[in-house]
Backbone bond lengths (Angstrom), bond angles and torsions (degrees), N, CA, C in turn:
res aa  C-N    CA-C-N  psi(-1)  N-CA   C-N-CA  omega(-1)  CA-C   N-CA-C  phi
1 M - - - 1.447 - - 1.552 106.59 -
2 T 1.348 113.50 130.41 1.455 118.32 -179.18 1.570 110.97 -77.32
3 H 1.332 115.60 166.26 1.465 120.90 177.13 1.523 111.26 -59.54
4 E 1.304 116.87 -40.44 1.479 121.57 -177.60 1.517 109.18 -66.54
5 Q 1.335 119.92 -40.17 1.445 121.97 178.58 1.501 110.45 -66.07
6 L 1.340 117.59 -40.68 1.441 119.27 176.62 1.516 115.25 -61.59
7 Q 1.366 113.32 -39.61 1.439 118.74 178.76 1.535 109.80 -64.85
8 K 1.313 116.86 -41.11 1.474 121.00 178.61 1.533 110.59 -62.33
9 R 1.289 116.56 -42.52 1.493 120.63 179.92 1.542 109.12 -61.93
10 N 1.310 114.41 -46.72 1.471 118.03 -176.37 1.526 111.83 -67.45
11 F 1.354 114.71 -39.09 1.428 117.47 -179.65 1.568 110.20 -69.17
12 L 1.305 118.07 -36.16 1.460 121.01 176.20 1.542 109.95 -62.35
13 F 1.316 115.59 -47.25 1.508 118.41 179.28 1.529 110.48 -62.11
14 L 1.312 116.51 -39.47 1.490 120.93 177.72 1.503 110.84 -57.30
15 I 1.404 116.26 -49.12 1.454 119.75 -177.30 1.469 112.95 -65.12
16 L 1.379 116.25 -44.70 1.450 121.38 -179.66 1.526 110.92 -65.13
17 G 1.360 114.45 -43.32 1.495 119.78 178.54 1.494 109.46 -64.44
18 G 1.285 121.32 -41.73 1.462 124.02 -179.80 1.532 111.10 -62.18
19 F 1.311 116.20 -45.05 1.470 120.51 -178.97 1.557 107.97 -66.54
20 F 1.316 116.18 -41.12 1.493 122.16 177.05 1.535 110.64 -57.46
21 L 1.335 114.89 -54.43 1.433 119.65 -177.10 1.524 115.23 -62.88
22 T 1.324 113.52 -39.63 1.501 119.61 -178.73 1.552 109.22 -61.25
23 N 1.289 115.63 -50.07 1.459 121.42 -179.08 1.504 111.55 -63.77
24 A 1.321 118.18 -39.11 1.433 123.40 -176.78 1.545 109.15 -67.50
25 I 1.348 117.41 -44.96 1.473 119.81 177.95 1.515 111.77 -68.04
26 I 1.349 119.54 -38.18 1.427 121.31 175.24 1.504 111.00 -58.03
27 G 1.367 114.95 -47.49 1.473 120.97 178.81 1.554 111.05 -58.24
28 E 1.312 116.63 -36.71 1.478 119.22 -178.88 1.507 111.78 -73.63
29 C 1.337 117.24 -44.64 1.438 120.56 -172.31 1.513 112.89 -79.93
30 M 1.350 116.93 -31.06 1.457 121.92 -176.32 1.495 113.75 -105.51
31 G 1.368 118.18 -8.25 1.433 120.77 -168.85 1.504 117.87 -76.68
32 M 1.369 119.53 1.11 1.417 120.48 -173.98 1.545 112.09 -79.33
33 K 1.316 117.41 -12.64 1.480 118.29 -177.99 1.516 112.79 -82.97
34 A 1.316 115.92 132.16 1.450 121.95 174.48 1.533 109.00 -98.45
35 F 1.280 117.06 128.93 1.519 119.38 178.54 1.523 111.87 -121.44
36 S 1.332 115.34 154.31 1.439 122.20 -175.38 1.560 106.75 -101.61
37 L 1.298 115.59 120.44 1.474 120.13 175.79 1.500 110.26 -69.61
38 E 1.365 117.84 -33.56 1.513 121.54 178.22 1.493 108.90 -63.05
39 H 1.296 118.65 -43.75 1.501 119.67 -177.02 1.560 107.09 -72.24
40 L 1.289 119.24 -35.60 1.463 121.73 177.47 1.506 113.23 -56.13
41 I 1.348 113.85 -44.07 1.497 117.42 -177.05 1.567 112.84 -101.24
42 G 1.333 116.08 6.12 1.446 120.54 172.15 1.564 115.92 80.80
43 T 1.286 118.88 33.27 1.443 120.65 -179.16 1.599 109.33 -119.83
44 Q 1.293 114.52 167.77 1.475 118.30 179.55 1.542 110.01 -79.27
45 P 1.325 119.48 154.71 1.470 123.55 175.44 1.454 111.65 -53.57
46 A 1.364 116.82 137.12 1.491 122.28 -174.90 1.511 113.29 -67.19
47 Q 1.320 116.72 -40.70 1.496 120.86 -179.18 1.521 111.41 53.95
48 I 1.273 118.12 49.75 1.456 124.83 -177.82 1.548 109.63 -74.88
49 P 1.342 122.44 118.85 1.437 122.04 -178.82 1.532 111.10 -65.06
50 F 1.351 116.25 138.31 1.458 122.66 178.58 1.472 110.67 -138.92
51 L 1.339 118.71 -179.31 1.465 124.40 -176.95 1.538 111.79 -53.30
52 G 1.320 118.24 143.54 1.449 122.51 174.30 1.528 114.72 65.81
53 G 1.346 117.89 22.11 1.442 120.29 178.17 1.492 115.68 80.90
54 I 1.352 116.53 9.34 1.460 122.79 -178.34 1.569 107.70 -72.34
55 K 1.268 115.39 134.13 1.520 120.35 174.10 1.528 108.00 -107.27
56 L 1.313 114.87 123.46 1.485 120.01 -176.70 1.536 109.18 -95.04
57 D 1.306 114.84 119.73 1.476 120.16 166.51 1.524 106.58 -108.20
58 F 1.373 114.81 165.38 1.439 117.25 -177.96 1.525 109.82 -87.90
59 N 1.339 113.67 74.23 1.496 122.03 176.25 1.498 106.24 -105.74
60 F 1.342 117.51 136.97 1.417 124.16 -179.02 1.540 111.64 -135.70
61 M 1.320 116.06 153.39 1.427 117.86 172.04 1.552 106.75 -88.60
62 V 1.327 116.15 139.81 1.435 119.67 -175.90 1.539 112.51 -62.17
63 G 1.346 117.82 -21.24 1.410 119.60 178.39 1.528 115.64 -62.58
64 V 1.378 114.78 -21.59 1.474 116.22 -179.46 1.483 111.05 -72.41
65 L 1.322 119.68 -13.80 1.434 121.08 179.74 1.547 114.08 -70.32
66 V 1.362 115.03 -24.96 1.495 118.99 -178.91 1.552 112.33 -107.87
67 W 1.328 115.99 -26.01 1.462 116.63 -175.08 1.529 114.41 -59.58
68 P 1.343 120.68 -35.12 1.441 117.08 175.75 1.529 115.34 -58.76
69 F 1.315 116.52 -29.59 1.457 120.64 174.37 1.481 114.87 -71.82
70 V 1.360 115.32 -27.55 1.452 120.51 173.67 1.533 109.97 -66.80
71 F 1.338 116.33 -43.81 1.422 118.91 -177.67 1.542 114.76 -77.51
72 I 1.314 117.01 -25.02 1.491 115.34 177.12 1.585 104.45 -78.43
73 T 1.326 118.57 -29.98 1.473 116.40 172.83 1.471 112.54 -64.81
74 T 1.412 116.70 -36.59 1.421 121.90 176.53 1.541 110.93 -57.03
75 D 1.317 115.05 -44.56 1.462 120.08 179.64 1.496 111.85 -62.83
76 I 1.311 118.87 -39.76 1.459 121.43 178.48 1.574 109.91 -67.16
77 I 1.359 115.91 -45.64 1.473 117.61 176.29 1.533 110.48 -59.32
78 N 1.276 114.78 -42.54 1.490 119.50 177.20 1.529 112.20 -56.56
79 E 1.299 117.70 -42.52 1.462 123.80 -176.21 1.567 111.22 -63.28
80 Y 1.288 112.84 -42.61 1.499 117.14 -174.23 1.518 115.90 -101.26
81 F 1.345 117.28 -27.94 1.450 120.69 -177.29 1.486 114.01 -117.35
82 G 1.324 117.96 -2.67 1.463 121.22 175.19 1.554 115.48 72.61
83 T 1.283 116.13 -173.39 1.475 121.35 178.35 1.478 112.30 -61.49
84 K 1.323 115.93 -32.80 1.525 117.55 179.56 1.555 110.35 -61.52
85 G 1.302 115.39 -40.77 1.470 117.60 179.85 1.507 111.66 -66.92
86 V 1.334 116.50 -41.15 1.464 124.08 179.94 1.538 108.87 -60.61
87 K 1.361 114.13 -45.87 1.481 118.29 -176.21 1.558 108.62 -67.48
88 Q 1.325 118.97 -38.13 1.439 121.62 179.00 1.507 111.24 -59.19
89 I 1.360 115.65 -52.43 1.444 118.95 -177.03 1.529 112.77 -70.67
90 S 1.371 117.36 -31.23 1.431 119.29 178.34 1.527 113.05 -68.62
91 F 1.293 114.89 -44.45 1.483 118.36 179.75 1.507 110.26 -70.14
92 L 1.281 120.00 -33.03 1.489 124.10 173.20 1.556 109.52 -61.27
93 T 1.293 116.66 -44.97 1.464 122.75 179.51 1.506 112.16 -60.69
94 V 1.366 113.50 -42.60 1.462 117.76 178.64 1.537 111.30 -63.98
95 I 1.296 115.32 -41.73 1.502 119.82 176.74 1.514 110.99 -59.57
96 L 1.350 116.35 -43.21 1.475 119.68 178.97 1.520 110.71 -70.65
97 M 1.303 118.53 -31.28 1.456 120.47 173.49 1.505 110.74 -61.37
98 F 1.317 115.28 -46.80 1.478 121.86 179.52 1.496 109.72 -62.88
99 Y 1.321 120.07 -40.16 1.470 123.98 176.32 1.550 110.41 -61.21
100 T 1.362 114.98 -46.54 1.425 120.90 176.60 1.550 111.16 -57.78
101 L 1.354 117.57 -44.52 1.427 122.45 176.79 1.550 112.00 -57.81
102 L 1.285 117.50 -42.01 1.460 119.45 179.29 1.540 111.79 -66.88
103 M 1.344 115.04 -41.09 1.471 119.54 178.87 1.500 111.28 -64.54
104 V 1.341 117.64 -43.15 1.418 121.24 -178.03 1.542 109.77 -66.43
105 S 1.317 116.86 -40.73 1.476 120.60 178.64 1.543 110.35 -64.32
106 L 1.295 115.72 -37.55 1.511 119.65 179.60 1.484 111.39 -70.16
107 F 1.390 117.07 -47.25 1.473 122.76 -173.53 1.532 109.91 -64.32
108 T 1.359 115.99 -39.45 1.470 116.19 -176.43 1.489 114.25 -72.81
109 Q 1.344 116.22 -12.21 1.479 119.99 179.80 1.473 113.40 -95.48
110 L 1.362 116.11 -9.30 1.458 117.81 178.92 1.517 111.09 -69.92
111 P 1.343 117.04 141.56 1.490 120.13 179.68 1.507 111.74 -68.19
112 P 1.327 118.81 133.49 1.461 121.51 -177.34 1.534 111.11 -75.12
113 A 1.327 115.64 150.02 1.457 120.19 175.37 1.517 109.19 -74.83
114 P 1.365 117.98 133.63 1.477 120.00 -178.30 1.501 114.10 -52.96
115 F 1.361 120.05 -41.30 1.425 121.58 -174.22 1.533 109.48 -65.10
116 W 1.381 113.39 -36.61 1.496 119.31 178.31 1.534 111.51 -59.37
117 L 1.370 113.76 -46.34 1.477 119.10 -179.38 1.546 109.03 -65.47
118 E 1.314 119.39 -42.15 1.447 122.00 -176.90 1.491 112.19 -66.75
119 L 1.342 115.89 -38.77 1.467 121.17 -178.00 1.544 112.78 -59.34
120 Y 1.313 115.77 -46.80 1.446 121.68 -179.95 1.511 111.66 -76.19
121 Q 1.318 116.05 -31.46 1.481 120.04 177.33 1.528 110.89 -64.64
122 K 1.337 116.57 -41.85 1.426 121.28 -179.88 1.517 113.23 -71.10
123 Q 1.318 115.74 -47.17 1.445 121.60 -177.31 1.519 116.50 -75.06
124 N 1.321 116.04 -39.55 1.459 121.46 -173.86 1.532 115.77 -122.36
125 N 1.342 117.12 -1.57 1.463 121.62 -179.34 1.501 109.71 54.71
126 V 1.339 118.32 48.51 1.415 120.90 -178.28 1.533 108.41 -139.74
127 N 1.324 115.76 142.87 1.490 121.68 171.32 1.535 108.07 -80.12
128 I 1.333 116.63 95.16 1.483 119.58 -170.88 1.504 111.76 -66.39
129 N 1.373 117.56 -29.89 1.467 119.40 -179.34 1.562 109.38 -70.34
130 Q 1.357 115.13 -42.04 1.474 119.73 175.97 1.508 112.20 -58.98
131 A 1.375 114.56 -44.92 1.454 119.32 -179.77 1.512 110.72 -65.35
132 Y 1.318 116.61 -42.83 1.491 122.46 179.81 1.527 108.68 -57.91
133 S 1.345 116.97 -49.88 1.474 122.89 -178.42 1.474 110.58 -63.91
134 L 1.333 118.81 -41.11 1.435 121.53 -177.28 1.538 111.43 -65.76
135 V 1.336 117.37 -44.55 1.488 122.73 179.59 1.499 108.34 -62.90
136 F 1.307 118.01 -51.95 1.456 118.92 -174.02 1.522 112.55 -74.89
137 S 1.321 120.47 -17.78 1.462 117.37 172.91 1.521 110.98 -70.70
138 Q 1.322 116.25 -26.54 1.466 119.91 172.16 1.519 112.33 -67.59
139 T 1.361 113.53 -38.82 1.500 117.43 173.77 1.529 110.73 -57.61
140 T 1.329 115.19 -44.50 1.465 119.34 178.02 1.541 111.80 -57.17
141 N 1.305 118.25 -43.93 1.473 120.97 177.26 1.513 112.85 -61.89
142 I 1.306 114.71 -41.75 1.469 118.96 179.36 1.501 111.36 -63.94
143 I 1.379 117.09 -40.60 1.465 119.13 -177.70 1.540 108.08 -67.23
144 I 1.310 118.96 -42.16 1.437 122.09 178.24 1.541 110.73 -59.84
145 G 1.340 116.02 -48.06 1.433 118.35 177.82 1.489 115.70 -66.12
146 S 1.362 115.54 -24.24 1.436 117.32 -178.76 1.524 114.45 -81.36
147 F 1.349 117.48 -24.06 1.437 120.38 179.75 1.498 113.66 -44.80
148 T 1.335 113.42 -58.15 1.472 119.57 -177.66 1.514 110.74 -73.42
149 A 1.340 115.54 -48.16 1.498 118.09 -177.20 1.531 112.83 -60.19
150 F 1.326 115.36 -40.35 1.459 119.24 -176.65 1.548 110.93 -67.48
151 L 1.321 117.99 -48.23 1.435 120.03 -177.61 1.516 111.82 -67.41
152 V 1.348 118.31 -43.67 1.451 119.55 178.19 1.527 112.48 -61.88
153 S 1.344 117.66 -45.06 1.435 121.59 -177.42 1.536 111.18 -69.04
154 Q 1.354 117.35 -36.83 1.423 119.38 -179.77 1.525 111.93 -67.32
155 L 1.314 116.61 -47.66 1.456 123.10 -178.08 1.543 108.04 -66.55
156 L 1.278 120.15 -37.92 1.437 124.83 177.29 1.489 110.06 -65.05
157 D 1.333 116.41 -42.68 1.462 121.22 177.17 1.504 112.31 -59.11
158 S 1.342 115.03 -44.74 1.474 121.46 -178.48 1.529 110.20 -65.78
159 Y 1.394 117.37 -39.77 1.424 117.43 -179.41 1.507 114.67 -69.21
160 I 1.300 114.54 -42.29 1.475 117.72 179.19 1.520 112.51 -69.64
161 F 1.357 117.98 -33.64 1.421 122.44 174.35 1.499 111.95 -55.69
162 H 1.360 115.83 -50.85 1.485 119.99 -179.04 1.520 112.91 -73.23
163 L 1.336 115.00 -28.61 1.453 118.38 176.47 1.547 111.44 -62.66
164 I 1.339 114.81 -44.58 1.454 121.78 178.26 1.506 109.32 -67.30
165 R 1.334 118.80 -41.05 1.445 120.97 -176.32 1.529 111.16 -68.65
166 K 1.301 117.48 -29.91 1.499 118.58 178.76 1.503 109.79 -66.56
167 S 1.333 117.13 -25.57 1.473 122.37 -179.44 1.547 111.51 -88.09
168 T 1.348 116.79 -34.68 1.457 120.18 -175.49 1.538 115.83 -100.27
169 G 1.365 114.92 -14.29 1.457 118.48 -174.84 1.496 110.64 75.30
170 T 1.310 116.75 -146.52 1.498 119.80 -175.78 1.560 108.08 -86.26
171 K 1.312 120.04 -3.77 1.483 122.10 -179.83 1.569 107.77 -84.82
172 K 1.331 114.01 170.05 1.444 124.15 176.61 1.494 112.63 54.23
173 I 1.337 114.14 59.67 1.517 120.32 179.41 1.528 105.67 -63.13
174 W 1.340 118.31 -40.02 1.462 121.53 -175.16 1.542 110.39 -60.03
175 L 1.349 116.63 -37.66 1.449 120.43 -177.33 1.562 113.29 -66.76
176 R 1.322 117.70 -48.12 1.447 119.26 -179.88 1.541 111.90 -72.40
177 A 1.317 116.98 -34.65 1.488 119.75 178.70 1.516 109.89 -69.41
178 T 1.313 119.63 -54.05 1.440 124.02 -175.32 1.573 108.76 -70.95
179 G 1.262 120.32 -40.55 1.433 122.55 178.83 1.555 113.61 -60.63
180 S 1.314 114.72 -47.16 1.463 119.01 -177.78 1.536 110.62 -68.98
181 T 1.375 116.85 -37.37 1.419 120.04 178.40 1.493 114.40 -65.43
182 L 1.347 115.19 -43.31 1.434 118.31 -178.93 1.504 113.82 -64.74
183 V 1.252 120.13 -35.57 1.495 123.46 -179.57 1.594 106.77 -74.42
184 S 1.328 117.11 -48.47 1.485 117.48 -174.31 1.547 109.97 -70.20
185 Q 1.314 118.29 -31.29 1.495 118.06 -179.77 1.482 111.53 -76.17
186 L 1.288 118.99 -18.75 1.502 120.41 174.82 1.482 108.38 -66.68
187 I 1.327 117.53 -42.79 1.482 122.35 179.25 1.572 108.16 -67.24
188 D 1.320 116.45 -49.92 1.443 120.13 -177.37 1.516 113.70 -58.61
189 S 1.331 117.36 -45.45 1.431 122.64 -175.67 1.508 112.22 -58.47
190 F 1.294 119.17 -41.11 1.465 121.81 -176.41 1.535 111.70 -85.01
191 V 1.357 117.94 -44.43 1.456 120.23 -175.07 1.513 110.31 -63.92
192 V 1.319 121.16 -45.20 1.433 121.31 -176.49 1.516 113.25 -64.53
193 L 1.340 116.89 -37.42 1.470 120.16 179.87 1.562 111.80 -72.05
194 F 1.311 114.68 -40.22 1.477 118.59 -177.20 1.551 108.15 -64.36
195 V 1.369 114.87 -47.29 1.477 118.16 -179.30 1.525 112.71 -66.98
196 S 1.356 115.91 -46.23 1.443 119.25 -170.12 1.517 114.07 -78.17
197 Y 1.301 116.75 -30.87 1.478 120.84 -172.14 1.548 115.57 -117.14
198 Y 1.290 115.03 -30.03 1.498 118.61 -176.92 1.588 108.69 -89.26
199 F 1.332 115.85 -45.96 1.453 120.66 -177.89 1.509 112.25 -88.70
200 L 1.380 117.32 -38.49 1.474 118.50 -173.60 1.542 111.59 -115.45
201 G 1.354 118.97 3.26 1.423 118.72 -177.92 1.511 114.66 -67.25
202 N 1.343 114.68 143.31 1.473 119.71 177.98 1.498 108.12 -137.99
203 P 1.339 117.59 94.33 1.504 125.66 4.01 1.556 110.79 -76.80
204 A 1.364 112.85 156.28 1.469 116.95 -179.15 1.525 110.68 -76.09
205 W 1.293 116.66 148.80 1.485 123.28 176.47 1.548 106.99 -81.12
206 T 1.350 113.33 155.93 1.440 118.85 172.20 1.520 109.36 -76.75
207 L 1.313 115.43 162.03 1.497 119.06 177.66 1.524 110.18 -59.99
208 N 1.341 115.92 -42.32 1.479 119.28 -179.23 1.538 110.27 -59.66
209 Q 1.289 116.87 -41.18 1.504 121.46 -176.42 1.573 107.97 -68.32
210 V 1.283 118.49 -39.01 1.460 120.02 178.89 1.481 111.22 -68.45
211 I 1.324 119.26 -47.18 1.472 122.95 -178.82 1.531 110.07 -63.26
212 S 1.320 117.81 -46.72 1.409 119.34 -177.44 1.526 114.31 -62.73
213 I 1.335 114.27 -45.54 1.474 117.13 179.71 1.518 111.89 -70.70
214 A 1.394 117.89 -34.87 1.456 119.90 175.75 1.524 110.05 -62.72
215 L 1.234 118.11 -40.68 1.494 121.69 -178.92 1.556 109.01 -64.97
216 L 1.327 116.79 -46.01 1.476 119.81 -179.30 1.491 110.96 -69.43
217 N 1.323 118.36 -37.73 1.510 120.42 177.42 1.509 108.96 -60.88
218 Y 1.347 116.32 -44.06 1.457 118.25 -176.79 1.534 111.05 -69.23
219 S 1.378 115.10 -38.53 1.488 117.41 176.84 1.505 111.05 -60.01
220 Y 1.366 117.47 -37.61 1.447 121.49 178.50 1.536 109.01 -65.14
221 K 1.334 116.13 -46.97 1.479 118.54 -179.79 1.494 111.66 -64.76
222 F 1.324 117.58 -33.49 1.511 120.13 178.23 1.523 108.77 -63.95
223 L 1.330 115.64 -45.40 1.473 118.97 -176.68 1.574 109.88 -67.84
224 V 1.372 114.41 -43.98 1.522 117.53 -178.37 1.524 109.86 -65.03
225 A 1.323 117.80 -38.49 1.473 119.47 178.46 1.522 113.25 -54.11
226 I 1.334 113.42 -39.80 1.447 119.51 -179.88 1.507 109.79 -74.30
227 L 1.326 117.30 -44.19 1.506 120.57 -178.69 1.525 112.35 -63.52
228 L 1.344 116.58 -31.36 1.442 120.44 -174.55 1.569 111.04 -83.89
229 T 1.323 118.05 0.06 1.480 119.50 -179.85 1.499 111.79 -55.13
230 P 1.359 120.43 -45.24 1.490 118.59 179.09 1.511 112.46 -59.64
231 L 1.332 116.60 -33.01 1.448 121.25 178.57 1.505 111.23 -64.01
232 L 1.333 114.82 -34.66 1.460 122.14 178.04 1.545 110.28 -63.98
233 Y 1.292 116.10 -47.33 1.435 119.87 177.59 1.486 113.28 -64.91
234 L 1.363 117.40 -36.20 1.442 120.26 177.13 1.540 110.08 -64.83
235 A 1.334 117.20 -41.85 1.440 120.80 178.86 1.535 110.84 -62.32
236 H 1.323 116.76 -41.92 1.456 121.67 177.00 1.552 109.71 -58.36
237 S 1.293 116.48 -43.70 1.445 120.11 -175.93 1.546 110.54 -67.82
238 L 1.341 115.42 -41.21 1.492 118.68 179.73 1.530 109.97 -67.20
239 I 1.308 118.36 -39.10 1.496 122.31 -179.55 1.526 110.69 -69.81
240 D 1.336 116.19 -39.85 1.484 117.72 177.85 1.524 110.47 -66.21
241 N 1.284 119.16 -37.74 1.452 122.58 175.77 1.552 111.75 -66.06
242 Y 1.365 117.11 -38.32 1.446 120.82 179.59 1.518 110.64 -68.90
243 L 1.344 115.79 -47.75 1.524 117.97 -176.29 1.475 111.67 -79.61
244 G 1.340 118.11 -28.95 1.498 122.84 -168.93 1.486 107.42 98.94
245 I 1.309 117.74 140.47 1.434 124.86 -175.86 1.557 111.65 -56.02
246 V 1.305 116.70 -44.24 1.476 119.39 -177.90 1.489 111.44 -64.60
247 E 1.371 116.81 -45.58 1.457 123.26 -177.28 1.570 110.66 -65.74
248 A 1.356 115.87 -40.83 1.410 124.04 -177.53 1.570 108.14 -63.40
249 K 1.356 112.77 -47.96 1.438 118.81 -179.59 1.557 112.08 -63.18
250 Q 1.264 116.65 -35.15 1.495 120.90 177.56 1.505 110.38 -66.15
251 M 1.352 116.00 -43.06 1.492 118.32 -179.50 1.546 112.37 -63.88
252 I 1.368 112.80 -40.48 1.472 117.70 178.46 1.536 108.94 -63.65
253 E 1.302 119.48 -42.53 1.477 119.99 -177.14 1.520 107.43 -70.26
254 E 1.330 120.30 -35.70 1.493 118.60 176.78 1.490 112.13 -66.43
255 S 1.334 116.88 -35.62 1.459 117.72 179.40 1.543 114.84 -66.82
256 V 1.344 113.65 -29.13 1.457 120.52 174.31 1.464 113.84 -73.05
257 E 1.323 116.43 -39.96 1.507 123.19 -178.07 1.507 112.26 -65.75
258 E 1.351 117.29 -23.25 1.470 117.92 -174.12 1.531 110.81 -75.65
259 I 1.374 116.83 -15.67 1.492 117.84 -176.73 1.552 107.28 -76.80
């Protein structure tokens, strides 16, 4: 391998890893908000009957908007850098999640400046420090819940991706990418909500709320995973052009051989 080829490989991993990490951290820090699709588009709650008397409305956690991009990036890393690359970026992400957790815990405990409290109290009639602590305590719960869910789903995604690729070869990118994402996201969607909001929530969610939102979040991820398939092919084309067809093919073959 030439020095130029090594530089291109490292730069590609840096770009993919940076995009992966950015979306993962955004999902962790901003993902605690639940939003209503019905209210967004101006319709009444759906109230769809489900098992056990559960009524499903189209409520989602905002984190689901970015997590599909995390998993499509996982599939691209898988394709060119194999399970080793996925493990490296996944464990680094967990370390950064833990670092974020420590910083959030520290910052919410710092005593607020009086002028800061008075400013928001006068203008908005709100205790800004209480609001700050309340919002970021939810971030802490999400991060704790994500530790297990993220690692399990990521490693499962990588395993299924390569399992399918060993059967299909370099063909059917859509099958291994979509198939691995759909299985891994099923685990992630339920585990993270149960840990973050049912067991650690303050206030805790009801079982019906957790199940209904987990089902809808997964349904959204299912749909987006399919819709993003053309983007996966576009990314492959851009990467192949950047690396060169021969180099790209070699990286893909090396990633398969490591299994």
